[in-house]
Backbone as a chain_set.jsonl record, in Angstrom:
{"seq": "XXXXXXXXXXXXXXXXXXXXXXXXXXXXXXXXXXXXXXXXXXXXXXXXXXXXXXXXXXXXXXXXXXXXXXXXXXXXXXXXXXXXXXXXXX", "coords": {"N": [[25.5, 70.766, 17.333], [27.065, 70.408, 19.564], [29.592, 70.633, 18.465], [29.681, 73.336, 17.833], [29.612, 74.464, 20.38], [31.997, 73.443, 21.391], [33.774, 74.804, 19.74], [33.534, 77.385, 20.563], [34.894, 80.373, 22.063], [36.838, 80.511, 25.165], [36.674, 82.786, 26.784], [34.866, 85.829, 26.515], [35.341, 88.956, 25.093], [33.832, 91.804, 25.125], [33.468, 95.036, 25.023], [31.202, 96.643, 24.711], [29.083, 95.292, 25.712], [26.356, 95.166, 27.998], [26.693, 93.777, 30.35], [28.835, 91.456, 32.128], [29.758, 88.996, 30.076], [31.141, 86.723, 30.762], [30.574, 86.015, 33.302], [28.39, 84.082, 34.967], [26.451, 84.783, 36.913], [26.15, 87.515, 36.493], [25.127, 87.518, 33.885], [22.688, 86.152, 34.308], [21.409, 87.947, 36.079], [21.119, 90.199, 34.435], [19.397, 89.264, 32.35], [17.203, 88.531, 33.846], [15.791, 90.821, 34.245], [14.528, 91.206, 31.89], [11.776, 91.535, 29.535], [9.176, 89.746, 27.958], [7.958, 90.202, 24.73], [5.389, 90.133, 22.311], [5.64, 89.661, 18.73], [5.577, 92.733, 17.023], [4.498, 94.072, 19.157], [4.816, 96.935, 21.068], [7.241, 98.291, 23.303], [7.507, 100.03, 26.504], [7.209, 103.584, 26.278], [10.025, 105.656, 25.881], [10.285, 108.346, 25.776], [8.068, 111.162, 26.216], [4.997, 110.633, 24.556], [3.955, 111.861, 21.367], [1.278, 114.012, 20.265], [-1.236, 113.291, 18.0], [-2.482, 115.338, 15.494], [-4.622, 117.155, 13.21], [-3.679, 119.574, 11.007], [-3.684, 122.66, 9.204], [-1.434, 124.268, 7.09], [0.137, 127.125, 5.56], [0.944, 126.946, 2.096], [3.523, 127.895, 1.417], [4.911, 127.681, 3.823], [4.948, 124.925, 4.308], [6.279, 124.112, 1.967], [8.754, 125.338, 2.399], [9.798, 123.928, 4.667], [9.743, 121.286, 3.679], [11.616, 121.526, 1.659], [13.947, 121.441, 3.041], [14.62, 118.855, 3.255], [14.817, 115.328, 4.229], [13.276, 114.556, 7.313], [11.884, 116.865, 7.762], [9.472, 117.316, 9.132], [10.148, 116.953, 11.785], [11.915, 119.082, 12.109], [10.111, 121.164, 11.754], [8.502, 120.786, 13.992], [10.43, 121.314, 15.954], [10.902, 124.043, 15.458], [8.417, 125.143, 16.129], [8.331, 124.407, 18.814], [10.462, 125.949, 19.78], [9.375, 128.486, 19.39], [7.272, 128.424, 21.264], [8.792, 128.223, 23.582], [10.122, 130.709, 23.6], [7.973, 132.502, 23.751], [6.42, 131.737, 25.874], [3.789, 130.425, 28.059], [0.335, 130.711, 27.068]], "CA": [[25.483, 71.777, 18.364], [28.226, 70.175, 20.428], [30.765, 71.157, 17.766], [29.644, 74.796, 17.983], [29.982, 74.754, 21.769], [33.426, 73.145, 21.518], [34.534, 75.804, 18.984], [33.343, 78.706, 21.182], [36.044, 80.798, 22.876], [36.674, 80.36, 26.614], [36.27, 84.074, 27.337], [34.348, 86.795, 25.545], [35.739, 90.323, 25.406], [32.947, 92.714, 24.399], [33.344, 96.233, 25.857], [29.892, 97.268, 24.556], [28.078, 94.448, 26.352], [25.91, 95.812, 29.238], [26.997, 92.911, 31.482], [30.025, 90.637, 31.884], [29.287, 87.729, 29.526], [31.924, 85.625, 31.311], [30.111, 85.782, 34.662], [27.038, 83.523, 34.881], [25.534, 85.547, 37.772], [25.907, 88.78, 35.808], [24.243, 87.206, 32.759], [21.361, 85.825, 34.856], [20.823, 89.17, 36.63], [20.725, 91.054, 33.314], [18.246, 88.708, 31.642], [16.058, 88.443, 34.764], [15.043, 92.073, 34.112], [13.943, 91.263, 30.558], [10.341, 91.32, 29.364], [8.839, 89.079, 26.707], [6.948, 90.912, 23.948], [4.977, 89.466, 21.086], [6.038, 90.408, 17.535], [4.735, 93.892, 16.753], [4.092, 94.725, 20.4], [5.801, 97.948, 21.45], [7.601, 98.403, 24.712], [7.138, 101.317, 27.082], [7.803, 104.746, 25.638], [11.146, 106.244, 26.612], [10.021, 109.784, 25.782], [6.623, 111.411, 26.146], [4.469, 110.433, 23.206], [3.438, 113.06, 20.718], [-0.163, 114.03, 20.05], [-1.573, 113.37, 16.581], [-3.494, 116.353, 15.189], [-4.726, 117.547, 11.813], [-3.42, 121.008, 10.961], [-3.483, 123.216, 7.863], [-0.394, 125.293, 7.029], [0.29, 127.808, 4.27], [1.802, 126.165, 1.189], [4.924, 128.335, 1.458], [5.52, 127.157, 5.05], [5.192, 123.501, 4.072], [7.322, 124.021, 0.944], [10.033, 125.702, 3.021], [10.308, 122.833, 5.491], [9.993, 120.124, 2.814], [12.836, 121.784, 0.887], [15.118, 121.159, 3.883], [14.928, 117.426, 3.111], [14.348, 114.298, 5.165], [13.167, 115.014, 8.703], [11.32, 118.217, 7.789], [8.429, 117.433, 10.152], [10.833, 117.119, 13.067], [12.402, 120.463, 12.158], [8.951, 122.039, 11.945], [8.15, 120.643, 15.403], [11.456, 122.024, 16.729], [10.672, 125.481, 15.289], [7.244, 125.488, 16.94], [8.734, 124.272, 20.217], [11.278, 127.133, 20.086], [8.428, 129.607, 19.5], [6.598, 128.305, 22.564], [9.805, 128.508, 24.606], [10.381, 132.144, 23.61], [6.779, 133.294, 24.047], [5.812, 131.271, 27.122], [2.41, 129.909, 28.044], [-0.659, 131.747, 26.721]], "C": [[26.701, 71.618, 19.282], [29.494, 70.723, 19.796], [30.829, 72.678, 17.899], [30.061, 75.189, 19.393], [31.477, 74.52, 21.97], [34.282, 74.209, 20.823], [34.43, 77.196, 19.601], [34.566, 79.079, 22.024], [35.762, 80.629, 24.365], [36.179, 81.646, 27.261], [35.806, 84.981, 26.202], [34.754, 88.179, 26.005], [34.909, 91.264, 24.546], [32.718, 93.95, 25.258], [31.983, 96.918, 25.755], [28.77, 96.466, 25.217], [27.672, 95.081, 27.689], [26.149, 94.976, 30.495], [28.254, 92.11, 31.139], [29.584, 89.27, 31.371], [30.046, 86.509, 30.048], [31.499, 85.252, 32.726], [28.644, 85.342, 34.62], [26.041, 84.303, 35.737], [25.17, 86.883, 37.126], [24.94, 88.585, 34.637], [22.823, 86.955, 33.26], [20.67, 87.076, 35.388], [20.343, 90.096, 35.515], [19.446, 90.539, 32.669], [17.03, 88.535, 32.535], [15.192, 89.695, 34.662], [14.321, 92.177, 32.767], [12.444, 91.022, 30.569], [10.099, 90.68, 28.005], [7.741, 89.883, 26.018], [6.627, 90.098, 22.714], [5.449, 90.288, 19.888], [5.049, 91.543, 17.256], [4.298, 94.642, 17.994], [5.199, 95.69, 20.823], [6.064, 97.903, 22.939], [7.177, 99.747, 25.256], [7.869, 102.461, 26.38], [8.923, 105.316, 26.498], [10.995, 107.751, 26.702], [8.511, 109.982, 25.825], [6.142, 111.243, 24.712], [3.934, 111.748, 22.656], [1.937, 112.905, 20.5], [-0.423, 114.18, 18.561], [-2.701, 114.383, 16.395], [-3.533, 116.572, 13.682], [-4.632, 119.068, 11.776], [-3.267, 121.436, 9.506], [-2.458, 124.338, 7.953], [-0.408, 125.937, 5.653], [1.222, 126.977, 3.389], [3.265, 126.589, 1.261], [5.641, 127.847, 2.714], [5.88, 125.683, 4.847], [6.309, 123.328, 3.048], [8.697, 124.331, 1.527], [10.61, 124.524, 3.801], [10.585, 121.584, 4.662], [11.289, 120.292, 2.034], [14.092, 121.513, 1.713], [15.453, 119.674, 3.904], [14.313, 116.547, 4.177], [14.333, 114.849, 6.599], [12.536, 116.392, 8.834], [10.243, 118.367, 8.848], [9.035, 117.625, 11.532], [11.354, 118.54, 13.201], [11.261, 121.446, 12.358], [8.512, 121.978, 13.416], [9.143, 121.403, 16.283], [11.258, 123.538, 16.645], [9.472, 125.931, 16.127], [7.557, 125.398, 18.43], [9.568, 125.485, 20.651], [10.392, 128.366, 20.239], [7.744, 129.597, 20.86], [7.558, 128.659, 23.695], [10.045, 130.017, 24.731], [9.175, 132.97, 24.062], [6.056, 132.857, 25.31], [4.382, 130.803, 26.944], [1.445, 131.035, 27.73], [-1.346, 132.32, 27.947]], "O": [[27.287, 72.609, 19.717], [30.374, 71.222, 20.497], [31.911, 73.243, 18.059], [30.797, 76.16, 19.57], [32.146, 75.306, 22.641], [35.395, 74.488, 21.268], [35.166, 78.098, 19.202], [35.199, 78.211, 22.625], [34.606, 80.604, 24.788], [35.361, 81.607, 28.179], [36.3, 84.899, 25.078], [34.542, 88.545, 27.161], [35.233, 91.499, 23.381], [31.859, 93.928, 26.14], [31.637, 97.706, 26.635], [27.629, 96.924, 25.27], [28.546, 95.497, 28.45], [25.838, 95.426, 31.598], [28.686, 92.093, 29.986], [29.083, 88.459, 32.149], [29.633, 85.377, 29.8], [32.005, 84.283, 33.291], [27.764, 86.132, 34.279], [24.892, 84.47, 35.33], [24.024, 87.327, 37.202], [24.04, 89.398, 34.428], [21.863, 87.485, 32.7], [19.471, 87.255, 35.173], [19.282, 90.709, 35.631], [18.507, 91.307, 32.463], [15.918, 88.401, 32.025], [13.998, 89.649, 34.957], [13.583, 93.135, 32.534], [11.906, 90.392, 31.48], [10.745, 91.034, 27.02], [6.724, 90.211, 26.629], [7.502, 89.448, 22.142], [5.641, 91.498, 20.017], [3.836, 91.335, 17.254], [3.773, 95.75, 17.888], [6.366, 95.311, 20.923], [5.201, 97.52, 23.729], [6.549, 100.53, 24.544], [9.01, 102.309, 25.946], [8.774, 105.44, 27.714], [11.531, 108.369, 27.622], [7.756, 109.064, 25.504], [6.812, 111.667, 23.77], [3.515, 112.629, 23.407], [1.402, 111.797, 20.547], [0.106, 115.092, 17.925], [-3.74, 114.3, 17.051], [-2.594, 116.219, 12.968], [-5.408, 119.763, 12.432], [-2.78, 120.669, 8.674], [-2.584, 125.244, 8.777], [-0.91, 125.354, 4.692], [2.176, 126.376, 3.882], [4.157, 125.744, 1.177], [6.851, 127.622, 2.682], [6.986, 125.255, 5.177], [7.193, 122.491, 3.233], [9.683, 123.672, 1.196], [11.773, 124.164, 3.62], [11.567, 120.887, 4.917], [11.988, 119.312, 1.773], [15.181, 121.372, 1.157], [16.453, 119.271, 4.499], [13.421, 116.956, 4.92], [15.27, 115.523, 7.027], [12.635, 117.024, 9.886], [10.104, 119.449, 9.42], [8.501, 118.371, 12.353], [11.255, 119.143, 14.269], [11.42, 122.451, 13.051], [8.189, 123.006, 14.011], [8.746, 122.059, 17.246], [11.426, 124.241, 17.641], [9.517, 126.985, 16.761], [7.096, 126.226, 19.216], [9.398, 125.989, 21.761], [10.628, 129.197, 21.116], [7.646, 130.628, 21.525], [7.171, 129.322, 24.658], [10.157, 130.54, 25.84], [9.339, 134.019, 24.685], [5.155, 133.558, 25.77], [3.84, 130.785, 25.839], [1.699, 132.187, 28.082], [-2.202, 133.195, 27.823]]}, "num_chains": 1, "name": "protein.A"}
């Protein structure tokens, strides 16, 4: 372990790092905000969660969206969201 520490660079230049890795106070402040989670435990949702429902659609509707490839359920959700946006609340 001492050899690894001795071989480490004096300064780290990482523009994508959310804190200055060369400043001990910056590192401590960043990690002080961290939360420990157990494996498999999810963190807080960043977006509103979706509601799981069971729905029946016409085969041609499902076939149409499936034919658009990977992510067809998201596109179907987007199409329904656009419908709601255009028609407003019931």
